[in-house]
N, C-alpha and C positions, 0 to 999 in steps of 0.2 A: 401154321408151320413157320418155323424160323428159317429165313433165307440163309443159304450157305454162302459166306462171303468169298470173293475171288480177288486176290491181290493182282493188280496190274503189273505184268512182268514184261520188260523190254528185252527179251532174250531171243536171239536168232535160233532157228531150228538147227539141231546138231545131230551127232551120231547116236546119242543116248536119249531115250524117251524118259524124261523125269516127271511125266504127268502125275504118276501115283504119289511121288514125293510132294509135288505142289498141292495136290488134293489133300494130302495128309496135313500139310501146313495150314491149309485153309480150314480144315476141320478143327485144328487147335485154335485158330483165330475165332471161329464160330463159338466155340465153348468159352473162350476168354470173354467174349461179349456177353454171353449168357451169365457168366459168373459176375461180371461187373453189374449187369442189370439186377441180378438177385441181391447183390450187396446194396445197391442203391435203394431197392424196394423193401429191404428188411426181410427177405425170404430165405436167408441162409440156414435157418433151422428146419426148413421144409425137407421132407424125405426125398422128394424129387431132385432138389438142389444137391443134397448130399450124395445121392446116387450119381448124378451127372458129374460131380466133382471127383468121386472115386473112380468112375470110368475114365475120366480125363487123365487122372494121375497114372492109372494103369497103362493106358495107351501111350502116354508120353514116356513112361519108363521102358516099355517094350521098344518103342521107336529109338530111344537113345542107346539102349543096349545093343540093338542091331547095328547102329552106326559105329559104336565103339568096338564091336567085335568083328564086323564084316566089311567095313568101309575104311575107316580112318587108319588103322594099322597098316593095311595093304597099300593105301595111298601114300602114307608117310614114307614107306620103304622106297618109293619110286621118285621122291622129290629130291632135288639137288639145290635149288635156289633157296637162299635164306628167307626170302619174302614168302615163298610157298610153304616152307616149314612153319613159318610164323602163323599161317592160316590154321594149320593143324593144332598149334599151341592154343590159338584162340578158341577153336572148337572144343578142345579139352577143358579149357578154363571155364567157358560158358556152360558146358554140361555140368561141371562141378558146382556151379553156383545155383543150379536149379533146385536141387533137393532142399537146401536150407530155406529157400524162399517158400517152397511148398509147406515145409514144416511150420514156418511162421504163420501161414494162412490157417493151417490146421489148429494151431494154438489160439489164433485170433477168433476162430468160429465161436469159442466159448465166451469171448469178451464182446465181440461186435463193435459197433460204432466206428470211431475214427481209426482205431488200430487195425480193424479188419479192412476197411477201405484203403488204408495206406499199404497194407500187405498185398492186397489184390492188385493195386495199381503198380507197385514195384515189380511184382511177378509178371504181370501182363506186359509191361513195357520191356522187361528183360527178355522174355521169351520171344516176343515179336521181333526185337532187334536181333536176337540169335538166329531166328529163321531167315531173316533178311541177309545176315552175314553169310549164312550157309548157302543160300541160293546165289548170291552175287560173287562169293569168293571161293567157296569150297566145291560146289558142284561143277564149275568150269574145270577145276583140277581133276575131278573124277572123270569128266569126259575126255580130257587130254591124256591122262596117264593110265586110267583103268579101262575106259571105253565100254562098248556094249557088253563085252565078255565079263568084265569085272562087275558091271552093274547087274548082269544076269546072275552072277554068283551071290551077290547080296540078296537079290530077290529070292533065290532058292534057299538061302540061309533063313530068311524070314519065314518062308513057308514051312520048312522042315522043323524049325525050332519052336513053332507055335502049335502045329497040328490043326486039324480041320475045325474043331469047335472054337478055338481061339481065333483062327483066321476068319471064321464066320462072324464072330462077335466084332472083330476089327472092321470088317466090311460094313456091317450094319451101322456101326458108329461113324465110319468114314462117309457113308452115303446119306446120312441124316441131313435132309435139306439140300443135298447136292444138286447142281444144275442138271437138267435132263440129259444133256449131251455127255456130261461126265459120267453120270450114272449108266447110261447106255453103253458107253465105251468100256467102263470097268466091268460090268456084268457080261459084256459081249465076249470077253476073253476067257470066261469060266467055262469049263466043260458042262454040258447040259445037266448031268445029275447034280453037280455042285451048285449050279445056278438055281435049279429047282429046290434044292435043300435050303439055299439061302432065302429064297422068296417064301417058302412054306414054313421054315423053322427059325432061322437065325434072325431075320428082320422082325418077324412078329414077337420073338422073345425080347429083342431090344426095345421095341415099342411098348410091350406090356410092363417092362421094368420101370418105366417112367424116368425121364431124364430132364432135369431143370424145371420143367413146369408141365402142366397138363396139355398145353398147346405147343410145346417145343418140337414135338415129333409128329 
């Protein structure tokens, strides 16, 4: 099993529980390392690697659409200081740069070699930097200006916009290799029927699909 990485964060406890956001970012970091490993080892033609990459792209798209629709516009409306508005501009610009980098990787899969390695490193560095900027600059603004109520509206948007099958697939991806405490906390907030469905249906479906390698899940 591939260990789920955890970024060390020096953030004091606040009014908003961002743990699901941090866990999502850690899952992206986990898959970036898997992509790097597959590139180094020449496995990018493997079905498991392509499946992992497509799942990664889908989850990143859903994640960024949720932010662009349900967090950043509402937050921007409440900001007055130019330096805070600049953070929103940065989030928008960094989101806009992601898709072209992914397209470069897709094109480079057919070429391989140095072009693919370069595309993967460019993308991995850019996404890691974006998530760090988001955690250090944007989320404190969310806590100050939107608070728990605003964060709850975002969480509700993500649930209602995805539906149960999509949410189940997200959770299976999210908890792939996650630390036991994080897994227990995440599953602990689910209603019993949903938790049972996740364990009996969604998680086995994710495992059966094969992601990155036979030993990754």
